[in-house]
C-alpha positions in Angstrom: -189.7 -178.0 -20.6 -186.3 -179.8 -20.6 -184.1 -176.8 -19.8 -182.7 -176.9 -16.3 -182.3 -173.1 -16.2 -186.1 -172.7 -16.9 -187.0 -175.3 -14.2 -184.6 -173.7 -11.7 -186.1 -170.2 -12.5 -189.6 -171.4 -12.0 -188.7 -172.7 -8.5 -187.0 -169.4 -7.6 -190.1 -167.5 -8.7 -192.4 -169.9 -6.8 -190.5 -169.6 -3.5 -190.0 -165.8 -3.9 -193.7 -165.3 -4.5 -194.6 -167.5 -1.5 -192.5 -165.2 0.6 -194.2 -162.1 -0.8 -191.0 -160.6 -2.1 -190.9 -158.5 -5.2 -187.9 -159.0 -7.5 -186.6 -155.6 -6.3 -186.9 -156.6 -2.6 -185.4 -160.1 -3.3 -182.5 -158.5 -5.2 -181.7 -156.3 -2.1 -181.9 -159.3 0.2 -179.6 -161.5 -1.9 -177.2 -158.7 -3.0 -177.9 -159.7 -6.7 -179.2 -157.3 -9.3 -182.9 -157.1 -10.1 -182.3 -157.8 -13.8 -180.3 -160.8 -12.9 -183.1 -162.2 -10.8 -185.6 -161.5 -13.6 -183.4 -163.2 -16.2 -182.8 -166.2 -13.9 -186.5 -166.6 -13.2 -187.2 -166.6 -17.0 -184.6 -169.3 -17.5 -182.4 -166.9 -19.6 -179.3 -167.1 -17.3 -177.2 -169.8 -15.9 -176.2 -169.5 -12.3 -173.0 -169.8 -10.2 -172.9 -172.0 -7.1 -172.3 -168.9 -4.9 -175.5 -167.3 -6.2 -177.5 -170.4 -5.6 -176.4 -170.2 -2.0 -177.4 -166.5 -1.8 -180.8 -167.3 -3.2 -181.5 -170.2 -0.9 -180.4 -168.1 2.2 -182.5 -165.2 1.0 -185.5 -167.5 0.7 -184.8 -169.3 4.0 -184.8 -172.7 2.3 -182.4 -175.6 1.9 -180.5 -175.5 -1.5 -181.8 -178.9 -2.6 -185.4 -177.6 -2.7 -184.5 -175.3 -5.6 -183.7 -178.5 -7.6 -186.9 -180.5 -7.0 -188.7 -180.2 -10.3 -192.3 -181.4 -10.5 
Protein backbone atom coordinates (compact mmCIF):
# COMPACT_ATOMS: atom_id res chain seq x y z
CA UNK A 1 0.00 0.00 0.00
CA UNK A 2 1.97 2.97 -1.29
CA UNK A 3 -0.92 5.39 -1.76
CA UNK A 4 -0.85 8.19 0.83
CA UNK A 5 -4.62 8.67 0.47
CA UNK A 6 -5.19 5.04 1.46
CA UNK A 7 -2.80 5.29 4.40
CA UNK A 8 -4.41 8.53 5.59
CA UNK A 9 -7.88 7.01 5.25
CA UNK A 10 -6.91 3.97 7.29
CA UNK A 11 -5.75 6.27 10.09
CA UNK A 12 -8.95 8.31 9.99
CA UNK A 13 -11.04 5.12 10.19
CA UNK A 14 -8.88 3.78 13.06
CA UNK A 15 -9.19 6.91 15.19
CA UNK A 16 -12.90 7.34 14.35
CA UNK A 17 -13.61 3.74 15.35
CA UNK A 18 -11.63 4.13 18.58
CA UNK A 19 -13.90 7.06 19.49
CA UNK A 20 -16.97 4.94 18.72
CA UNK A 21 -18.22 7.34 16.06
CA UNK A 22 -20.22 6.14 13.09
CA UNK A 23 -19.44 7.81 9.78
CA UNK A 24 -22.74 9.69 10.06
CA UNK A 25 -21.95 10.95 13.57
CA UNK A 26 -18.42 11.90 12.58
CA UNK A 27 -19.71 13.76 9.53
CA UNK A 28 -21.96 15.84 11.79
CA UNK A 29 -19.09 16.55 14.19
CA UNK A 30 -16.73 17.69 11.43
CA UNK A 31 -19.27 19.41 9.18
CA UNK A 32 -18.23 17.18 6.29
CA UNK A 33 -20.57 14.98 4.25
CA UNK A 34 -20.88 11.28 5.15
CA UNK A 35 -20.06 10.18 1.60
CA UNK A 36 -16.91 12.33 1.71
CA UNK A 37 -15.83 10.64 4.97
CA UNK A 38 -16.53 7.23 3.42
CA UNK A 39 -14.53 7.97 0.26
CA UNK A 40 -11.71 9.44 2.33
CA UNK A 41 -11.47 6.35 4.54
CA UNK A 42 -11.33 4.13 1.46
CA UNK A 43 -8.49 6.21 -0.02
CA UNK A 44 -10.66 7.35 -2.94
CA UNK A 45 -10.44 11.08 -2.18
CA UNK A 46 -7.62 13.49 -1.64
CA UNK A 47 -8.11 16.00 1.16
CA UNK A 48 -7.67 19.74 1.65
CA UNK A 49 -5.67 21.09 4.57
CA UNK A 50 -8.76 22.73 6.06
CA UNK A 51 -10.51 19.36 6.14
CA UNK A 52 -7.51 17.69 7.77
CA UNK A 53 -7.83 20.25 10.53
CA UNK A 54 -11.58 19.59 10.89
CA UNK A 55 -10.93 15.85 11.13
CA UNK A 56 -8.18 16.17 13.74
CA UNK A 57 -10.33 18.50 15.84
CA UNK A 58 -13.32 16.17 15.49
CA UNK A 59 -11.19 13.28 16.68
CA UNK A 60 -9.52 15.31 19.43
CA UNK A 61 -6.02 14.44 18.22
CA UNK A 62 -3.02 16.33 16.93
CA UNK A 63 -2.85 16.59 13.13
CA UNK A 64 0.50 14.83 12.90
CA UNK A 65 -0.99 11.59 14.26
CA UNK A 66 -3.02 11.22 11.07
CA UNK A 67 0.27 11.00 9.16
CA UNK A 68 2.01 8.34 11.22
CA UNK A 69 1.83 5.26 9.03
CA UNK A 70 2.83 1.89 10.47
